[in-house]
C-alpha positions as CSV (number, residue, x, y, z in Angstrom):
1,M,-56.6,199.4,-33.3
2,M,-58.5,196.8,-32.0
3,Q,-60.6,197.1,-35.2
4,A,-57.4,196.3,-37.3
5,I,-56.8,193.6,-35.2
6,Y,-60.3,192.1,-35.7
7,K,-60.3,192.6,-40.0
8,E,-57.1,190.6,-39.8
9,Q,-58.3,188.3,-37.4
10,A,-61.4,188.1,-40.2
11,E,-59.7,187.5,-42.9
12,R,-57.5,185.1,-41.8
13,Q,-60.2,183.1,-40.7
14,K,-61.8,183.5,-44.5
15,M,-58.5,182.4,-45.7
16,M,-58.4,179.2,-43.7
17,Q,-62.2,178.5,-44.4
18,N,-61.4,178.9,-48.2
19,R,-58.4,176.9,-48.0
20,K,-59.9,173.9,-46.4
21,M,-63.1,174.3,-49.4
22,I,-60.6,174.2,-52.0
23,Q,-58.8,171.7,-50.9
24,E,-62.7,170.0,-51.0
25,I,-63.0,171.0,-54.2
26,E,-59.8,169.6,-55.5
27,R,-60.8,166.6,-54.2
28,E,-64.0,166.3,-55.6
29,L,-62.8,167.2,-59.0
30,D,-59.3,165.8,-59.3
31,Y,-58.3,169.4,-60.6
32,T,-55.7,171.7,-58.7
33,F,-55.6,175.4,-58.5
34,P,-52.4,176.6,-59.6
35,V,-50.4,177.9,-56.9
36,D,-50.2,181.5,-58.4
37,A,-53.9,182.1,-59.0
38,E,-55.1,185.2,-57.6
39,I,-58.5,184.2,-55.6
40,I,-60.5,187.1,-54.5
41,Q,-64.1,188.0,-53.0
42,T,-66.0,191.1,-54.6
43,G,-69.3,190.7,-54.1
44,E,-70.1,191.0,-57.7
45,T,-70.5,188.6,-60.2
46,L,-68.2,185.4,-60.8
47,R,-65.3,185.9,-62.9
48,V,-62.9,183.8,-64.1
49,E,-59.9,184.3,-66.4
50,R,-56.4,183.3,-67.8
51,A,-54.3,185.5,-69.0
52,A,-50.6,185.6,-69.9
53,G,-50.5,182.0,-67.9
54,K,-51.8,183.5,-65.3
55,V,-55.4,182.6,-63.7
56,R,-57.6,185.4,-62.0
57,V,-60.7,184.1,-60.0
58,S,-63.2,186.9,-58.8
59,Y,-66.5,185.7,-57.1
60,A,-69.4,186.9,-54.8
61,D,-70.3,183.9,-52.7
62,K,-68.2,180.9,-51.6
63,R,-69.9,178.5,-53.3
64,E,-69.0,179.7,-56.8
65,L,-65.1,178.6,-55.4
66,A,-66.6,175.5,-57.3
67,R,-68.0,176.6,-59.8
68,A,-64.7,178.5,-60.7
69,A,-62.7,175.5,-60.4
70,L,-65.1,173.3,-62.8
71,I,-64.7,176.2,-65.1
72,L,-60.9,176.1,-65.2
73,K,-61.0,172.2,-65.0
74,T,-63.0,172.4,-68.2
75,N,-61.0,174.9,-69.9
76,G,-57.6,173.2,-69.4
77,A,-54.0,175.1,-69.3
78,G,-53.9,175.8,-72.8
79,S,-55.6,179.7,-74.6
80,D,-56.6,182.4,-72.7
81,F,-59.6,183.3,-71.8
82,T,-63.0,184.9,-70.0
83,I,-66.0,183.4,-68.5
84,E,-67.8,185.8,-66.9
85,E,-71.5,184.7,-65.2
86,K,-74.3,186.0,-63.6
87,S,-77.4,184.5,-62.9
88,G,-80.8,185.4,-63.4
89,F,-82.8,184.3,-60.8
90,Q,-82.3,184.8,-57.3
91,D,-83.0,181.7,-56.3
92,V,-82.1,177.7,-58.2
93,C,-83.3,175.3,-55.7
94,L,-83.3,171.4,-56.2
95,M,-85.6,169.3,-54.0
96,I,-84.7,165.5,-53.8
97,D,-87.7,162.8,-52.6
98,C,-86.6,161.6,-49.7
99,S,-89.8,160.2,-48.2
100,R,-90.6,157.3,-50.9
101,N,-88.1,154.6,-49.3
102,A,-85.3,156.1,-50.5
103,V,-83.8,158.3,-48.1
104,K,-80.4,159.4,-49.0
105,N,-77.4,158.8,-46.4
106,V,-75.5,161.8,-45.7
107,E,-72.5,160.7,-47.7
108,T,-74.7,161.1,-50.7
109,V,-76.2,164.4,-49.8
110,K,-72.7,165.9,-49.2
111,K,-71.8,164.8,-52.5
112,L,-74.9,166.2,-53.8
113,I,-74.0,169.6,-52.3
114,R,-70.7,169.9,-53.6
115,N,-71.9,169.4,-57.1
116,L,-74.7,172.1,-56.5
117,A,-72.2,174.3,-56.0
118,M,-70.0,173.3,-58.9
119,I,-72.7,173.8,-61.3
120,G,-74.6,176.8,-59.7
121,Y,-77.8,175.8,-57.5
122,T,-78.1,178.3,-54.2
123,S,-80.0,175.9,-51.9
124,L,-81.1,172.4,-51.7
125,M,-84.2,170.9,-50.1
126,L,-84.7,167.6,-48.8
127,Y,-88.2,166.4,-48.7
128,T,-88.9,164.6,-45.9
129,E,-92.8,163.7,-45.2
130,D,-92.0,161.8,-41.9
131,T,-88.2,160.9,-42.4
132,Y,-86.6,163.1,-40.3
133,E,-86.5,162.9,-35.9
134,V,-89.3,164.8,-34.3
135,D,-89.0,165.7,-30.4
136,D,-91.5,164.2,-28.6
137,E,-93.2,162.0,-31.5
138,P,-90.9,158.8,-31.3
139,M,-93.5,156.9,-33.6
140,F,-92.9,159.6,-36.8
141,G,-90.7,158.2,-39.1
142,Y,-90.5,154.5,-37.2
143,L,-88.1,152.3,-38.9
144,R,-88.3,154.6,-42.0
145,G,-84.3,155.5,-41.8
146,K,-85.1,158.8,-40.7
147,Y,-82.7,162.1,-40.3
148,T,-81.8,162.0,-37.0
149,K,-81.2,165.5,-35.4
150,A,-77.3,165.4,-35.5
151,E,-77.6,164.0,-38.9
152,M,-79.6,167.0,-40.3
153,K,-77.3,169.8,-37.9
154,E,-74.0,168.1,-39.6
155,L,-75.9,168.5,-43.4
156,D,-76.9,171.7,-42.7
157,A,-73.3,173.0,-41.4
158,Y,-72.1,171.0,-44.4
159,A,-73.9,173.0,-46.6
160,N,-72.9,176.5,-45.2
161,E,-69.3,175.6,-45.5
162,W,-70.1,175.6,-49.4
163,G,-72.6,178.5,-49.7
164,I,-75.6,175.9,-50.3
165,E,-78.6,177.3,-48.4
166,L,-80.5,173.6,-46.7
167,I,-84.1,174.3,-47.0
168,P,-86.1,172.0,-44.4
169,C,-89.2,170.5,-46.8
170,I,-92.1,169.0,-45.0
171,Q,-95.8,168.6,-44.8
172,T,-98.1,169.9,-42.4
173,L,-101.4,168.7,-44.3
174,A,-101.6,165.8,-46.7
175,H,-99.2,163.3,-47.2
176,F,-98.7,161.6,-44.0
177,N,-99.9,158.0,-45.3
178,Q,-96.7,156.7,-43.3
179,L,-97.7,157.6,-40.2
180,A,-101.4,156.7,-40.7
181,R,-101.0,153.1,-40.0
182,Y,-100.2,154.8,-35.8
183,K,-103.4,156.9,-36.1
184,Y,-105.3,155.0,-33.6
185,S,-102.5,154.4,-31.3
186,H,-100.6,157.3,-31.2
187,F,-101.1,160.3,-33.5
188,K,-105.4,160.5,-33.0
189,C,-104.9,163.3,-35.6
190,F,-106.7,162.3,-38.7
191,D,-109.0,163.7,-40.5
192,C,-109.2,160.8,-44.0
193,S,-107.0,159.6,-46.0
194,D,-103.7,160.8,-45.4
195,I,-104.7,164.1,-44.1
196,L,-104.6,165.9,-41.0
197,L,-107.2,167.1,-39.1
198,A,-107.9,170.3,-38.9
199,G,-108.7,172.9,-36.1
200,E,-107.6,169.9,-33.7
201,E,-105.2,170.5,-30.9
202,R,-103.1,167.4,-31.0
203,T,-102.3,168.4,-35.1
204,Y,-100.6,171.4,-33.9
205,E,-99.1,169.8,-31.1
206,L,-97.3,167.9,-33.5
207,I,-96.4,170.3,-36.0
208,E,-94.9,172.8,-33.0
209,N,-92.9,169.8,-31.8
210,M,-91.8,169.6,-36.3
211,F,-90.9,173.1,-36.2
212,K,-89.3,172.8,-32.9
213,T,-87.0,170.4,-33.9
214,L,-86.1,172.0,-37.4
215,S,-85.5,175.3,-35.8
216,E,-82.9,173.8,-33.8
217,C,-81.1,171.6,-36.8
218,Y,-81.3,174.2,-39.5
219,T,-79.9,177.8,-39.8
220,S,-82.2,178.5,-42.9
221,K,-85.1,180.9,-41.8
222,R,-87.2,179.6,-44.6
223,I,-89.4,176.2,-44.4
224,H,-91.3,174.6,-47.0
225,I,-94.6,173.1,-45.4
226,G,-96.0,171.7,-48.4
227,M,-99.8,171.5,-48.1
228,D,-100.5,170.1,-51.4
229,E,-102.8,167.4,-53.2
230,A,-105.5,167.7,-49.9
231,W,-108.7,167.1,-51.9
232,L,-110.8,165.2,-49.2
233,L,-110.0,167.9,-46.6
234,G,-112.8,168.4,-44.4
235,R,-114.2,165.0,-45.8
236,G,-113.5,162.6,-42.6
237,K,-113.8,163.4,-39.0
238,Y,-113.6,166.6,-39.2
239,F,-117.1,166.4,-41.4
240,D,-118.5,164.1,-38.1
241,K,-117.1,167.1,-36.2
242,N,-118.2,170.1,-37.5
243,G,-120.5,169.1,-41.0
244,L,-119.6,170.8,-44.2
245,V,-117.5,173.4,-44.2
246,D,-116.2,175.0,-47.2
247,R,-112.7,173.4,-47.7
248,F,-110.9,176.6,-48.4
249,E,-112.1,177.8,-45.2
250,I,-110.9,174.6,-43.6
251,L,-107.5,175.1,-45.4
252,C,-107.0,179.0,-44.9
253,S,-107.8,178.8,-40.9
254,H,-105.4,175.6,-40.7
255,L,-102.8,177.8,-42.2
256,Q,-103.1,180.9,-40.6
257,K,-102.6,178.6,-37.2
258,I,-99.1,177.1,-38.7
259,C,-98.2,181.1,-39.6
260,A,-98.4,181.5,-36.2
261,I,-96.5,178.3,-35.0
262,A,-93.8,179.7,-37.7
263,K,-93.2,183.1,-36.4
264,K,-92.9,181.7,-33.1
265,Y,-89.6,180.0,-34.2
266,G,-88.7,182.8,-36.9
267,L,-89.6,180.7,-39.6
268,K,-91.1,182.3,-42.9
269,P,-93.2,179.7,-44.9
270,I,-93.3,178.3,-48.4
271,I,-96.1,176.3,-49.4
272,W,-97.2,174.6,-52.7
273,S,-99.8,176.7,-54.2
274,D,-102.2,174.2,-56.0
275,M,-104.8,173.8,-53.2
276,F,-105.2,177.7,-53.3
277,W,-104.9,179.0,-56.9
278,R,-107.5,175.9,-58.3
279,T,-110.1,176.8,-56.0
280,A,-110.9,179.5,-58.4
281,Y,-109.3,177.9,-61.4
282,A,-112.2,174.8,-61.0
283,D,-115.2,177.3,-60.4
284,E,-116.4,178.9,-63.3
285,N,-117.7,182.1,-62.1
286,C,-114.3,183.3,-62.0
287,R,-113.7,182.8,-65.4
288,D,-115.3,186.1,-68.0
289,A,-116.2,185.6,-71.0
290,N,-113.0,185.3,-73.1
291,G,-112.0,182.2,-70.2
292,K,-109.7,184.7,-68.1
293,V,-109.7,183.6,-64.6
294,T,-110.0,186.0,-62.0
295,I,-109.2,185.4,-58.4
296,P,-111.8,187.4,-55.9
297,E,-110.4,189.6,-53.3
298,T,-112.1,187.5,-50.8
299,V,-109.7,184.3,-51.7
300,L,-106.7,186.7,-52.1
301,K,-107.1,188.4,-48.7
302,K,-106.8,185.0,-46.9
303,I,-103.3,183.8,-47.9
304,P,-100.8,185.6,-45.6
305,R,-98.3,187.8,-47.1
306,E,-95.5,186.2,-45.5
307,V,-96.2,182.9,-47.2
308,T,-94.1,182.2,-50.3
309,L,-96.5,180.5,-53.0
310,C,-94.6,177.8,-54.9
311,H,-96.5,176.7,-58.2
312,W,-95.5,173.1,-59.7
313,D,-96.0,172.4,-63.3
314,Y,-93.4,169.8,-64.5
315,Q,-95.0,168.4,-67.7
316,E,-95.8,171.2,-70.8
317,L,-93.3,171.1,-73.4
318,T,-93.6,175.4,-74.6
319,A,-93.6,178.1,-72.5
320,D,-97.1,179.5,-73.5
321,A,-98.7,176.3,-72.1
322,Y,-97.7,177.8,-68.4
323,V,-99.0,181.3,-69.2
324,E,-102.5,180.7,-67.3
325,K,-101.4,179.8,-64.5
326,L,-98.5,182.1,-63.9
327,E,-100.7,184.6,-64.6
328,I,-103.3,183.6,-62.0
329,H,-100.4,183.5,-59.5
330,Q,-99.6,187.3,-60.3
331,Q,-102.9,188.2,-58.9
332,F,-101.4,187.2,-55.7
333,A,-99.8,189.6,-53.6
334,N,-97.2,187.0,-52.1
335,E,-94.1,185.6,-53.3
336,V,-94.1,183.4,-55.9
337,W,-91.6,180.4,-56.7
338,F,-91.8,178.1,-59.4
339,A,-91.1,174.4,-59.3
340,G,-91.4,174.5,-63.4
341,G,-89.0,171.5,-64.3
342,T,-88.6,167.8,-62.6
343,A,-86.3,165.1,-63.4
344,W,-88.8,162.6,-64.6
345,C,-87.5,159.6,-62.9
346,N,-90.5,158.5,-60.5
347,R,-91.9,156.2,-63.6
348,G,-89.3,153.3,-62.5
349,F,-85.2,152.5,-62.3
350,I,-84.9,154.4,-65.7
351,P,-84.8,158.5,-65.9
352,F,-86.7,160.9,-68.5
353,L,-83.4,162.6,-69.5
354,T,-84.7,164.2,-72.3
355,Y,-88.1,164.9,-71.3
356,S,-86.7,166.3,-68.5
357,T,-84.4,168.8,-70.4
358,Q,-87.7,169.9,-72.7
359,T,-90.0,170.7,-69.8
360,A,-87.2,172.3,-68.2
361,E,-86.2,174.5,-70.9
362,A,-90.1,175.7,-71.4
363,A,-90.5,176.3,-67.5
364,I,-87.5,178.5,-67.1
365,E,-88.2,180.3,-70.2
366,A,-91.7,180.9,-69.2
367,A,-90.3,182.0,-65.7
368,K,-88.3,185.0,-67.1
369,K,-91.4,186.3,-69.0
370,F,-92.9,186.6,-65.9
371,G,-90.5,187.8,-63.7
372,I,-90.2,184.6,-61.4
373,K,-87.1,185.1,-59.6
374,S,-86.9,181.8,-57.3
375,L,-86.6,178.4,-59.5
376,M,-86.9,174.9,-58.5
377,E,-86.0,171.4,-59.6
378,T,-87.6,168.6,-58.0
379,V,-86.5,165.0,-57.9
380,W,-89.6,162.8,-57.4
381,G,-89.7,159.7,-56.1
382,D,-93.1,157.9,-56.1
383,N,-93.7,154.6,-56.0
384,G,-91.0,153.7,-54.2
385,G,-87.9,155.9,-54.9
386,E,-86.7,153.5,-57.5
387,C,-84.5,155.4,-60.0
388,S,-80.8,156.6,-58.9
389,L,-80.1,160.0,-57.6
390,F,-77.4,160.1,-59.5
391,A,-78.9,158.8,-62.6
392,N,-80.3,162.2,-62.9
393,M,-77.4,164.6,-63.4
394,P,-77.8,165.1,-66.9
395,A,-81.3,167.0,-66.2
396,I,-80.0,168.5,-62.9
397,M,-76.8,170.0,-64.2
398,H,-78.9,170.9,-67.4
399,Y,-82.0,172.8,-65.1
400,A,-79.0,174.7,-63.7
401,Y,-77.1,176.0,-66.8
402,T,-80.3,177.0,-68.5
403,A,-81.2,178.8,-65.6
404,R,-77.7,180.7,-65.8
405,G,-78.0,181.1,-69.3
406,I,-75.4,178.7,-70.3
407,G,-75.5,176.9,-73.8
408,K,-75.5,173.5,-74.6
409,E,-71.7,173.1,-75.5
410,R,-70.5,174.5,-72.3
411,L,-73.0,172.4,-70.7
412,E,-71.3,168.8,-72.3
413,K,-67.7,170.2,-71.7
414,E,-68.3,171.0,-68.0
415,F,-70.7,167.7,-67.3
416,Q,-67.8,165.8,-68.6
417,A,-65.0,167.8,-66.8
418,L,-67.4,167.3,-63.6
419,T,-68.2,163.4,-63.9
420,G,-65.5,161.7,-66.2
421,Y,-68.6,160.7,-68.6
422,D,-69.3,162.1,-72.0
423,Y,-73.1,163.7,-71.4
424,R,-74.4,161.9,-74.8
425,E,-73.5,158.8,-73.7
426,Y,-74.8,159.4,-70.3
427,M,-78.4,160.3,-71.7
428,R,-78.9,157.0,-73.4
429,L,-79.1,155.7,-70.2
430,E,-82.8,156.3,-70.7
431,E,-83.7,154.1,-73.7
432,A,-84.7,151.5,-72.0
433,Q,-87.9,153.6,-71.7
434,T,-87.7,155.9,-74.5
435,F,-86.7,153.0,-77.2
436,G,-83.9,156.2,-78.4
437,K,-87.0,157.9,-80.2
438,Y,-89.7,158.6,-77.9
439,T,-88.7,161.3,-76.1
440,E,-91.9,164.0,-75.6
441,D,-94.2,161.2,-73.0
442,I,-93.3,159.2,-70.2
443,G,-94.4,156.1,-71.0
444,N,-92.1,153.4,-68.9
445,P,-91.9,150.2,-70.7
446,A,-88.4,149.3,-68.3
447,K,-91.3,149.4,-65.5
448,Y,-94.0,147.4,-66.8
449,G,-92.0,144.7,-68.7
450,L,-90.2,143.9,-65.6
451,Y,-93.4,144.0,-63.4
452,N,-95.9,142.5,-66.2
453,D,-96.9,138.7,-64.8
454,V,-95.8,136.0,-67.7
455,F,-99.1,134.3,-67.3
456,L,-101.7,137.0,-66.3
457,G,-100.7,139.4,-68.4
458,Y,-102.4,142.6,-68.0
459,A,-100.0,145.0,-70.2
460,D,-99.6,142.2,-72.8
461,T,-101.5,143.8,-75.3
462,A,-99.3,147.1,-74.7
463,I,-96.3,145.3,-75.6
464,N,-95.4,144.8,-79.1
465,A,-92.5,141.9,-79.5
466,E,-90.5,143.3,-81.8
467,D,-90.0,146.4,-79.3
468,K,-87.6,143.8,-77.2
469,K,-84.6,144.6,-79.4
470,Y,-84.4,148.2,-78.0
471,F,-83.5,146.5,-74.7
472,T,-80.2,144.9,-75.9
473,K,-79.6,148.5,-78.0
474,A,-79.9,150.2,-74.4
475,K,-77.7,147.5,-73.0
476,Q,-75.0,148.0,-75.8
477,A,-75.3,151.7,-75.4
478,I,-74.3,151.8,-72.1
479,A,-71.8,148.6,-71.7
480,H,-68.9,150.7,-71.6
481,L,-69.8,153.2,-69.5
482,K,-70.1,150.2,-65.9
483,N,-66.1,152.3,-65.2
484,G,-66.0,155.4,-63.1
485,Q,-67.8,157.2,-60.5
486,Y,-70.8,156.4,-61.5
487,G,-70.3,153.2,-62.8
488,Y,-72.1,151.3,-60.4
489,I,-75.8,153.2,-62.4
490,F,-74.8,151.6,-65.3
491,E,-73.9,148.4,-64.1
492,S,-77.4,148.0,-62.6
493,A,-79.2,149.5,-65.9
494,Y,-76.9,147.2,-67.7
495,A,-78.7,144.3,-65.7
496,L,-82.0,145.5,-66.1
497,N,-82.0,145.4,-69.7
498,E,-80.9,141.7,-70.2
499,V,-83.8,141.2,-67.6
500,L,-86.3,143.0,-70.1
501,E,-84.5,142.1,-73.5
502,L,-85.7,138.0,-72.6
503,K,-88.4,138.7,-70.6
504,Y,-90.5,141.6,-72.3
505,D,-92.4,139.8,-74.5
506,M,-92.9,136.2,-72.6
507,G,-96.3,136.4,-71.4
508,V,-97.2,137.4,-75.8
509,R,-95.3,134.1,-76.5
510,L,-96.9,131.9,-73.9
511,R,-100.3,133.0,-74.5
512,Q,-99.8,132.3,-78.3
513,A,-97.7,129.2,-77.7
514,Y,-100.6,127.7,-75.2
515,R,-103.6,128.7,-77.8
516,E,-101.7,127.2,-80.4
517,K,-100.4,124.0,-78.8
518,D,-96.9,124.5,-79.6
519,K,-95.2,122.7,-76.8
520,T,-91.7,123.3,-78.6
521,E,-92.2,127.0,-78.3
522,L,-93.6,126.5,-74.6
523,K,-90.6,123.8,-73.9
524,N,-88.6,127.4,-75.1
525,C,-90.1,129.5,-72.8
526,A,-89.7,127.1,-69.8
527,D,-85.9,127.1,-70.4
528,D,-86.0,131.1,-70.7
529,L,-87.6,131.3,-67.6
530,S,-84.6,129.9,-66.0
531,E,-82.5,132.0,-67.8
532,I,-84.5,135.2,-66.5
533,I,-85.0,134.1,-63.1
534,G,-80.7,134.0,-63.0
535,L,-80.6,137.2,-64.5
536,L,-83.2,139.0,-62.3
537,E,-80.6,137.7,-59.6
538,R,-77.9,139.6,-61.0
539,F,-80.1,142.7,-61.2
540,I,-81.0,142.2,-57.8
541,E,-77.8,141.9,-56.9
542,S,-76.3,145.1,-58.8
543,Y,-79.3,147.4,-57.7
544,R,-78.8,146.2,-54.0
545,K,-75.5,147.7,-54.2
546,Q,-77.1,150.9,-55.9
547,W,-79.2,151.5,-53.5
548,L,-76.8,151.1,-50.3
549,K,-74.4,153.2,-52.2
550,E,-76.7,156.4,-52.2
551,N,-79.4,155.5,-49.6
552,K,-80.3,154.5,-45.9
553,P,-80.7,150.8,-45.8
554,N,-83.8,151.3,-44.8
555,G,-86.5,151.0,-47.6
556,L,-84.6,148.5,-49.4
557,E,-86.6,145.9,-48.2
558,V,-89.2,147.3,-50.2
559,Q,-87.6,147.0,-53.1
560,E,-86.6,143.3,-52.4
561,I,-89.8,142.0,-51.3
562,R,-91.1,143.2,-54.8
563,L,-88.1,141.7,-56.9
564,G,-88.2,138.5,-54.7
565,G,-91.9,138.5,-55.0
566,L,-91.2,138.4,-59.0
567,K,-88.3,136.0,-58.9
568,E,-90.8,133.7,-56.8
569,R,-93.8,134.4,-59.2
570,L,-91.5,133.8,-62.3
571,T,-90.2,130.3,-60.0
572,G,-93.8,129.4,-59.6
573,C,-95.1,130.4,-63.0
574,R,-92.2,128.1,-65.1
575,E,-92.9,125.1,-62.8
576,R,-96.9,125.0,-63.4
577,L,-95.4,125.3,-67.3
578,I,-93.5,122.7,-67.2
579,A,-96.1,120.3,-65.1
580,Y,-98.4,120.7,-67.9
581,L,-95.8,119.7,-70.5
582,N,-95.4,116.9,-68.6
583,G,-99.4,116.3,-68.5
584,E,-99.2,116.8,-64.6
585,I,-101.9,119.2,-65.2
586,E,-104.6,119.8,-68.1
587,E,-104.4,123.2,-68.5
588,I,-103.4,126.6,-67.6
589,P,-106.2,128.8,-67.2
590,E,-104.6,132.6,-67.0
591,L,-103.0,131.3,-70.6
592,G,-106.4,130.6,-71.8
593,E,-108.3,134.3,-71.1
594,K,-109.1,136.8,-73.5
595,L,-107.0,139.9,-72.5
596,L,-108.9,143.4,-73.5
597,P,-106.8,145.9,-74.5
598,E,-108.9,148.9,-73.3
599,A,-108.2,147.5,-70.3
600,V,-105.2,149.5,-70.4
601,S,-104.9,153.4,-69.9
602,R,-102.5,156.1,-70.2
603,K,-101.3,155.5,-73.6
604,R,-98.0,156.8,-75.3
605,A,-96.1,156.8,-78.0
606,G,-95.3,153.5,-79.9
607,N,-97.8,151.6,-78.2
608,R,-95.9,152.1,-74.8
609,V,-98.1,153.2,-71.4
610,D,-97.4,154.8,-68.3
611,L,-98.5,152.6,-65.8
612,F,-97.1,153.7,-62.3
613,S,-97.9,150.9,-59.7
614,H,-95.9,148.0,-59.8
615,E,-99.1,146.4,-58.1
616,A,-101.1,147.6,-61.1
617,I,-98.9,146.4,-63.4
618,A,-98.0,142.6,-61.7
619,S,-102.0,141.7,-60.9
620,V,-105.6,143.4,-61.2
621,G,-106.2,141.4,-57.8
622,A,-103.8,143.6,-55.6
623,F,-105.9,146.4,-54.7
624,D,-109.7,146.7,-52.9
625,G,-109.6,149.3,-55.8
626,F,-107.5,152.4,-57.0
627,T,-107.8,155.6,-58.9
628,E,-105.8,155.7,-62.6
629,V,-103.7,158.4,-61.2
630,D,-102.2,155.2,-58.7
631,V,-101.7,153.3,-62.2
């Protein structure tokens, strides 16, 4: 009797939860389930059908209720249909960068969670290097807009309501550059650069505080602990204390200690695998006569079995290009995730949407061949988090649909139903970078065209004056998209294109006119500089609106300082140009310098280049030194 009552109560509670979720789905999609729709949880595949005017939805996981609603909205109330779906992957995870200034606000993350459920993702990671609260570590994420414990708990609970697993994604070795400013006064556990000091008691005290806090805030027992790109490990304070120790030995010892802490809190670690497989990959002794890499058994045994290896490889355009690396990962006894594919938006304000879809298709094809069960699409925000998260929606949605084996026709129709925008028109957002044709690389003229100094002209040798017409075309392509839920993205992009169509070749024009002593053209340039400054102010205003819509206000200061610096520099150049025209000064030395084409590396199609760091674009005098990867 009591069992029957408990079962009835459980069913009633489930119905109440579903009703609440259905209401949220309907608000997000502007779609209402038919009142007589039959909705049942079967534990099997998602099946959505309309027959004789009746709707029936059977689903396995509650997130598929949201997926079903999108399918129903897309297909309208017309003819009968049956759609059945089952992903070929156990996990399809989205990771978004919340560490490079742009910490996504709570409402943005909630909206993302709703959308991920509707398009077929199973989990979400918020990549947080130091941007989360840690008990007993007041300087951790200080003034950086970190997620509080209350916010993490709120987001975790919300994700659970939608059937999305929210997995903590942190760092436990390198990429702590933001903490390094406090290393002498507070943390005292740095080796060198942004790398923690392995073997140091304070390091593991810090990591335990991280794990303790996160285990209180997240229900997921999986945790991504990073550990990538620590190439100078053991070469700083560690070397001073211990002498020269093999980097791999330090790495394995550090990982063992972290695994012990994770076990204490019931957590299962996932790591980026590059520091492990590259050790053998770079060793010629590990290659046979045919070039095949075999990882030594001594290396394989040192990786704890409970650790999941996550291989990241983002930029290959064919499935075959991933084969060798995935073959190497098959040699490990560990579970393997494949972060094959990223929404390429870390090269400025404008994403590379077509390139993102091409690399994703190649990576997912390779993952299927190798039986990989867990996929990840990453959205990195290196160099400031300049790009809008939702500017990447076509790539984010395409990734999940490719993983589920859904073709482009359905993708485009369901994108329209989800967002209110035509998929192909939305994709044209990228044309400020691709010029509408260069879609197989990541040359970023919309970034270096903006920050390139009009007097120093570091990037001028990579600028074709006639290419500025592409910014006009890019502006015109999105002009009608400045309404709707993502209108603020297109408003900001439109304003940026307005700046670029006038500024892009300004340095080229100035240098040529100065050398030819063409004062009429120099006067035209001075007038255009005034207009550019006004257009830049308009872009700053729209970009500020975009930032505050999606992100916490912390980090906006970085963009305002950069853009404000650009505005002030343009003002100063204009004033000096007018002084020269008025005979108040005799020369503008920078415009007399000869520019060297070989100074600009990272060439891409169409004479475009990939200039990553805004400081390096603006001035070669901004650094004591930098490596090519920083540019």
